[in-house]
N, C-alpha and C positions, 0 to 999 in steps of 0.2 A: 518430179512431182511427188510430194509426200503422201503416203498412204494414210487414210483417216484412222484415228483410234476409235475403237468400238467399245460400247458399254452396254451392260445388261439393263433392260427396262421392264422385263416381265419374265416370270418363270412358272412352270407348272409341270405336274407329272402326267397331265391329260393332253394328249397330242391334239385333239380337236380344238381345245380352247386356245392353244398356241397358234394354230392356223387361223382361227377367227381373228385373233389380235393382230397377227401378221397382215392379214388382208386389210384391216382398218388402217394400219400404219402405211401400207402401200397406197391405199386410196387417198391418203393425206399427202402423198408425194415423198414419204420418208423412206430411204433405203433401209432395208432390214434383212437380217440373216438369222437362221435358226442354228443354235449350238446345242446339239443333243448329247447329254451326259448320262443317258440311261444305260443300264447294263445291256450289252449287245446280245447276250444269250436269252434274256427273259423279258426285257423292256418293262419290267415291273419295279425296278429300283432306280432312283436317280431322277433328275429333272431335265426339262427341255427349256432352254433360255432363248429369248429374243434379244438380239444385239442391234443397236443403231449407232451411227457415228456420234461421237461424244458431243459435238457441237449442236446436234439435234435432240439431245436427251430431254430437255425441258419440254420441247414441242411434242415429242413422242409421249411423254408422261401425260401431257394435257389431252392428247387424242385418246389415250387409253382410259383416262378418267371420264371423259365425255361419253365413252362407249358404255360404261357400266350403269 
């Protein structure tokens, strides 16, 4: 079985907003993973990304748009 390809649908430097968006996607039945690119020493530099399977990208973007 092939592993799904993942694509970023949201990014922020604020951890709480990423988790709110992640919960919205999970509630819609969309698998989601967090990819944290912040500096590990300070957590002040860089972004946190939400990734979803590429085939669910459009649906995920729609869910995130409806949430705002």
